[in-house]
C-alpha positions as CSV (number, residue, x, y, z in Angstrom):
1,M,-121.4,39.3,-27.2
2,S,-123.4,43.2,-27.5
3,G,-122.9,44.2,-31.7
4,A,-119.8,46.8,-29.7
5,R,-118.3,43.7,-28.7
6,D,-118.7,42.3,-31.9
7,A,-117.3,44.5,-34.3
8,L,-114.4,45.2,-32.2
9,V,-113.6,41.6,-32.5
10,D,-115.1,41.1,-36.0
11,A,-112.2,44.5,-37.3
12,G,-109.0,43.0,-35.0
13,V,-109.8,39.9,-37.2
14,R,-109.7,41.4,-40.4
15,I,-106.6,43.2,-39.4
16,L,-104.8,40.0,-37.9
17,E,-106.0,38.9,-41.0
18,R,-105.4,40.9,-43.5
19,D,-101.6,42.7,-41.3
20,G,-100.8,41.4,-39.4
21,L,-100.4,40.3,-34.9
22,P,-98.1,44.0,-34.6
23,A,-100.5,46.3,-37.1
24,L,-103.3,45.5,-34.4
25,S,-103.7,48.4,-32.2
26,A,-106.8,50.6,-30.1
27,R,-106.9,52.9,-33.1
28,K,-107.1,50.6,-35.2
29,V,-109.2,48.2,-34.0
30,A,-111.8,51.5,-33.4
31,V,-111.2,53.2,-37.2
32,E,-111.2,49.4,-38.8
33,A,-115.4,48.8,-36.1
34,G,-115.9,52.5,-37.0
35,T,-116.4,52.8,-33.4
36,S,-114.0,54.7,-30.7
37,T,-110.7,53.6,-28.4
38,M,-113.1,54.8,-25.3
39,A,-115.2,51.7,-26.7
40,L,-112.9,49.1,-26.8
41,Y,-111.5,50.4,-23.9
42,T,-115.4,50.0,-21.9
43,N,-115.6,46.8,-23.4
44,F,-112.4,45.1,-23.3
45,G,-110.0,47.0,-20.9
46,G,-107.6,48.2,-23.1
47,M,-105.9,45.6,-26.4
48,T,-105.4,42.4,-23.8
49,G,-108.8,41.9,-23.3
50,L,-109.6,42.6,-26.9
51,L,-107.0,40.2,-27.8
52,E,-108.5,37.9,-25.9
53,A,-111.4,38.5,-27.5
54,I,-110.0,37.2,-30.2
55,A,-108.6,34.0,-29.2
56,V,-111.7,33.1,-28.2
57,D,-112.9,33.9,-31.0
58,V,-109.9,31.5,-33.1
59,F,-110.7,28.5,-30.5
60,V,-114.6,28.0,-31.4
61,R,-113.7,28.5,-35.6
62,F,-110.2,26.2,-34.6
63,T,-112.1,23.6,-32.1
64,Q,-115.3,23.2,-34.7
65,A,-113.2,23.0,-37.4
66,L,-111.7,20.2,-36.0
67,T,-114.6,18.3,-34.4
68,E,-117.3,18.4,-37.3
69,I,-115.5,15.2,-38.5
70,P,-118.0,12.8,-38.0
71,E,-116.4,9.6,-36.7
72,T,-116.3,6.1,-38.3
73,A,-116.1,2.7,-38.0
74,D,-112.2,3.4,-38.6
75,P,-109.8,5.9,-36.4
76,V,-107.1,6.0,-37.6
77,A,-108.5,7.3,-40.2
78,D,-110.6,10.0,-37.9
79,F,-107.3,11.3,-37.1
80,M,-105.4,11.3,-40.6
81,A,-109.1,13.6,-41.3
82,M,-109.3,15.0,-38.1
83,G,-105.2,16.1,-39.1
84,L,-106.0,16.9,-42.3
85,A,-108.8,19.4,-40.5
86,Y,-106.1,21.5,-38.6
87,H,-103.1,22.1,-41.2
88,R,-106.3,23.6,-43.5
89,F,-107.1,26.0,-40.5
90,A,-104.0,26.9,-40.4
91,L,-102.6,27.4,-44.1
92,T,-106.1,29.2,-44.3
93,N,-106.2,31.6,-41.2
94,P,-102.2,31.7,-40.7
95,Q,-102.5,35.0,-38.6
96,R,-105.1,33.8,-36.7
97,Y,-103.5,30.4,-35.6
98,Q,-100.6,32.6,-35.2
99,L,-102.1,34.0,-32.4
100,I,-102.9,30.8,-30.4
101,F,-100.3,28.9,-31.2
102,G,-97.6,31.2,-31.8
103,T,-95.2,32.5,-28.6
104,T,-98.2,35.8,-28.1
105,A,-96.7,37.1,-24.1
106,S,-100.9,38.3,-23.7
107,L,-102.0,34.7,-24.0
108,A,-98.9,32.3,-22.9
109,S,-100.3,33.0,-18.9
110,H,-103.9,31.0,-20.5
111,R,-101.5,28.3,-21.4
112,T,-100.7,24.9,-18.9
113,D,-98.2,21.8,-19.1
114,L,-100.7,19.2,-21.0
115,T,-98.2,16.8,-19.8
116,V,-99.1,17.6,-16.3
117,T,-103.1,18.7,-15.9
118,G,-104.3,17.2,-19.1
119,S,-105.5,20.0,-21.1
120,A,-103.3,22.5,-23.5
121,T,-105.1,25.4,-21.0
122,N,-106.6,26.6,-18.1
123,R,-109.7,27.9,-20.5
124,D,-112.6,26.1,-20.7
125,E,-113.6,27.6,-24.2
126,W,-110.0,26.7,-25.7
127,A,-109.1,23.1,-24.4
128,T,-112.4,22.0,-26.4
129,S,-109.5,21.2,-29.5
130,F,-107.6,19.3,-27.3
131,E,-109.5,17.5,-26.3
132,A,-110.7,15.7,-29.9
133,L,-107.6,14.8,-30.2
134,H,-106.7,13.3,-27.0
135,K,-110.4,11.3,-28.2
136,A,-108.4,10.5,-31.8
137,V,-105.3,8.6,-28.9
138,H,-108.6,7.0,-27.3
139,R,-110.0,5.1,-30.0
140,M,-106.3,4.4,-32.0
141,M,-105.6,3.0,-28.8
142,A,-108.5,0.9,-27.5
143,A,-109.3,0.1,-31.0
144,G,-105.2,-2.0,-31.3
145,R,-104.4,0.4,-34.1
146,I,-101.5,1.5,-32.1
147,R,-99.9,0.7,-29.1
148,D,-100.7,1.2,-25.0
149,D,-98.9,4.7,-23.5
150,D,-99.6,7.4,-22.0
151,E,-103.0,9.1,-23.8
152,L,-102.4,12.4,-23.5
153,A,-98.7,12.4,-23.7
154,V,-99.0,10.5,-27.6
155,A,-101.7,13.5,-28.0
156,G,-98.8,15.9,-27.1
157,R,-95.9,13.8,-29.6
158,L,-99.0,13.7,-32.3
159,W,-99.6,17.3,-32.6
160,S,-96.0,18.4,-32.3
161,L,-95.9,16.7,-35.6
162,N,-98.4,18.4,-37.1
163,H,-97.8,22.2,-35.7
164,G,-94.2,21.8,-36.6
165,G,-95.2,20.4,-40.3
166,V,-97.7,23.4,-40.3
167,M,-95.4,25.6,-39.1
168,L,-92.4,25.4,-41.8
169,E,-95.3,24.7,-44.5
170,M,-96.3,28.5,-43.5
171,A,-93.4,29.6,-44.2
172,G,-92.7,28.3,-47.3
173,F,-89.7,25.5,-46.5
174,F,-92.4,23.0,-48.2
175,G,-93.4,25.1,-51.0
176,H,-96.9,25.9,-52.3
177,E,-97.2,23.1,-54.8
178,G,-99.4,20.6,-52.0
179,H,-96.1,18.9,-50.8
180,G,-96.1,19.7,-47.0
181,L,-99.0,17.0,-47.1
182,T,-97.5,14.5,-50.1
183,Q,-93.9,14.8,-49.6
184,I,-93.6,15.4,-45.4
185,M,-96.7,15.0,-43.4
186,G,-98.3,11.9,-44.4
187,P,-95.7,9.3,-45.0
188,L,-94.8,10.2,-41.5
189,I,-97.6,10.9,-39.8
190,I,-98.2,6.9,-41.2
191,D,-94.6,6.5,-40.2
192,T,-95.3,7.2,-36.8
193,L,-98.2,5.7,-36.5
194,V,-96.3,2.3,-37.5
195,G,-93.9,3.6,-34.4
196,M,-97.3,3.9,-32.3
197,G,-97.9,0.1,-33.1
198,D,-99.9,0.4,-36.2
199,D,-99.7,-2.1,-39.3
200,R,-98.4,0.3,-42.0
201,D,-100.8,-1.5,-45.0
202,A,-103.7,-0.6,-42.2
203,A,-102.4,2.7,-42.1
204,T,-102.2,3.0,-45.5
205,R,-105.5,2.1,-46.8
206,S,-106.8,4.5,-43.6
207,L,-104.9,7.3,-45.3
208,Q,-106.6,6.3,-48.5
209,K,-109.7,6.5,-47.3
210,V,-109.3,9.8,-46.3
211,V,-108.3,11.0,-49.4
212,A,-110.5,9.7,-51.3
213,A,-113.3,11.4,-49.4
214,L,-111.5,14.7,-49.5
215,G,-111.7,14.5,-53.8
216,S,-115.1,14.0,-52.8
217,G,-116.0,16.6,-51.4
218,T,-117.3,14.2,-48.3
């Protein structure tokens, strides 16, 4: 992107995180970026174009958080580590998360029925994050940790668990002491994977690996 485009996107992201989506307006973004509203319209055609550019920036960061998890010999532990990265991104960047996975009308046209299309979005640069989850599900099935099933449907089910837990935690229903992970999401993921065919002891060991890696900073 050009310097002006970068400055406007960065300004939009700052306002989004500081004041929330309703605070975004052409005038406020222009002032934050130290430019004019004309520059915004010239570069993006209006606020809808800017919101899409911000969403692309957020998806790039979100995808990086999910895909930078190194693969190990334990696909279930890798899936759990990805889930932890997902949780961390959402809780650290709540407004950005709400922008890409909330009900923002201007972005809704890019969403698709993943059970039919195989992707959660029709935008290639946004789709990589879901592909990472799909791959994690494929690896767990290939390793015999969970039973063979419709991979896309299973990915959708697991995403639903994580998204629902994240949304409730962001709303404060699990407090602010990490109870959402330790008392809700961790046990829920174990129960879900066992229901999908994994051995409970094996699933628990996979979770312990992730916790141990987190504690060691690796």
